[in-house]
C-alpha positions as CSV (number, residue, x, y, z in Angstrom):
1,M,24.6,15.4,-82.3
2,R,26.4,17.7,-79.8
3,R,25.2,18.0,-76.2
4,S,26.0,20.8,-73.9
5,A,26.1,18.6,-70.8
6,T,26.7,15.1,-69.6
7,A,25.1,13.2,-66.7
8,S,26.0,10.2,-64.5
9,A,23.5,8.1,-62.6
10,L,24.2,7.1,-59.0
11,E,21.8,4.2,-59.2
12,R,20.2,2.0,-61.8
13,T,18.3,4.4,-64.1
14,D,16.0,4.0,-67.1
15,V,16.6,6.8,-69.6
16,L,14.2,8.0,-72.3
17,F,15.4,10.1,-75.2
18,V,12.7,12.2,-76.9
19,L,13.4,13.6,-80.4
20,R,12.8,17.3,-80.8
21,E,9.8,16.9,-83.1
22,G,8.0,14.6,-80.7
23,F,8.7,16.9,-77.8
24,R,7.4,19.9,-79.8
25,R,4.1,18.0,-80.6
26,F,3.8,17.1,-76.9
27,I,4.2,20.7,-75.8
28,E,1.6,21.9,-78.3
29,A,-0.9,19.2,-77.2
30,H,-0.2,19.9,-73.4
31,P,0.3,23.6,-72.9
32,A,0.2,23.2,-69.0
33,A,3.3,21.0,-69.3
34,C,5.1,23.9,-70.9
35,K,4.6,26.0,-67.8
36,R,6.2,23.4,-65.6
37,I,9.0,22.8,-68.0
38,A,9.7,26.5,-68.1
39,L,10.5,26.4,-64.4
40,I,13.3,23.9,-64.8
41,P,16.0,26.3,-66.1
42,A,15.2,28.7,-63.3
43,R,15.6,26.0,-60.6
44,R,18.8,24.9,-62.3
45,L,20.2,28.4,-62.3
46,R,19.4,28.8,-58.6
47,D,21.0,25.5,-57.8
48,T,24.1,26.5,-59.8
49,A,24.3,29.8,-58.0
50,D,24.0,28.0,-54.6
51,H,26.7,25.5,-55.7
52,V,29.1,28.3,-56.7
53,A,28.5,30.1,-53.4
54,D,29.1,26.9,-51.5
55,L,32.4,26.4,-53.4
56,V,33.5,30.0,-52.6
57,F,32.3,30.3,-49.0
58,R,32.2,26.8,-47.5
59,D,35.0,24.3,-46.8
60,A,34.8,20.7,-47.9
61,V,33.3,19.6,-44.6
62,G,30.5,22.2,-44.8
63,R,29.8,21.3,-48.5
64,L,29.7,17.6,-47.6
65,A,27.4,18.2,-44.6
66,K,25.0,20.3,-46.7
67,R,25.0,17.7,-49.5
68,L,24.3,14.9,-47.1
69,L,21.3,16.8,-45.7
70,D,20.1,17.4,-49.2
71,L,20.4,13.7,-50.0
72,A,18.5,12.8,-46.8
73,E,15.7,15.0,-48.1
74,S,15.6,13.6,-51.6
75,H,16.7,10.0,-51.0
76,G,16.1,9.4,-47.4
77,Q,14.1,6.8,-45.5
78,P,13.5,6.8,-41.7
79,I,15.6,4.4,-39.7
80,A,15.2,2.9,-36.3
81,N,17.1,5.5,-34.2
82,G,15.1,8.4,-35.5
83,G,17.6,9.2,-38.1
84,V,17.4,9.1,-41.9
85,G,19.2,6.6,-44.1
86,I,20.3,7.7,-47.5
87,T,19.1,5.1,-50.0
88,L,21.9,5.7,-52.5
89,Q,25.1,3.7,-52.3
90,L,27.8,6.4,-52.4
91,T,31.5,6.0,-52.7
92,Q,33.9,8.7,-51.5
93,Q,34.5,9.5,-55.1
94,D,30.8,10.0,-55.7
95,L,30.6,12.3,-52.7
96,A,33.7,14.2,-53.9
97,T,32.1,14.8,-57.3
98,L,28.9,16.0,-55.6
99,V,30.7,18.5,-53.4
100,G,33.4,19.7,-55.8
101,A,36.3,18.3,-53.8
102,A,39.1,15.7,-54.1
103,R,38.3,12.2,-52.8
104,E,41.0,12.7,-50.2
105,S,39.3,15.8,-48.9
106,V,36.1,13.9,-48.5
107,N,37.9,11.1,-46.8
108,K,39.3,13.6,-44.2
109,G,36.0,15.6,-44.1
110,I,33.7,12.7,-43.4
111,K,35.7,11.8,-40.2
112,R,34.4,14.9,-38.3
113,P,30.7,14.1,-38.6
114,R,31.4,10.4,-38.0
115,T,33.4,11.2,-34.9
116,D,30.7,13.6,-33.5
117,G,28.0,11.1,-34.2
118,S,26.0,13.1,-36.6
119,I,26.3,10.4,-39.3
120,A,26.9,6.7,-39.4
121,V,28.6,5.0,-42.3
122,T,28.3,1.3,-43.2
123,G,30.1,0.4,-46.4
124,Q,28.6,2.7,-49.1
125,R,25.5,3.6,-47.0
126,I,25.2,6.8,-45.0
127,A,22.7,7.5,-42.3
128,I,22.0,11.0,-40.8
129,V,21.8,10.4,-37.1
130,D,21.8,14.0,-35.8
131,R,20.5,16.5,-38.3
132,G,21.1,19.4,-35.9
133,A,24.8,18.6,-35.5
134,L,25.2,18.2,-39.3
135,R,23.4,21.5,-39.9
136,A,25.8,23.1,-37.4
137,L,28.7,21.9,-39.6
138,V,27.0,23.6,-42.6
139,D,26.5,26.8,-40.6
140,T,30.0,27.1,-39.2
141,A,31.6,26.4,-42.6
142,A,29.8,29.4,-44.1
């Protein structure tokens, strides 16, 4: 069966495949779920439009800073210094894929927020130390 997209997991993931007929029966039995499911394409379209705008109007540093702030929101935990640790282990290649840049660009781009102290990197773990400084990188790269 052909698929229109592929996906990669950044962490251990359990995946459930639901056959079309089973999904159809679920929707018929739970109409409220249909309303929530209908919002998914709209959110994805908005995210895609934002991503395209970032590719056009932001440099790799700005895209990286924005993605790190997003990851802090979706996968962050408070850390001792008042910052937020991103719970995902991320390689430079993972970050490059997320921001639409070459790994080498991420390698160079990550130096700026590390140097100014807005992030701390330990192995494949990243912590947001100063959200304001990281947000400034996003705003100046627009």
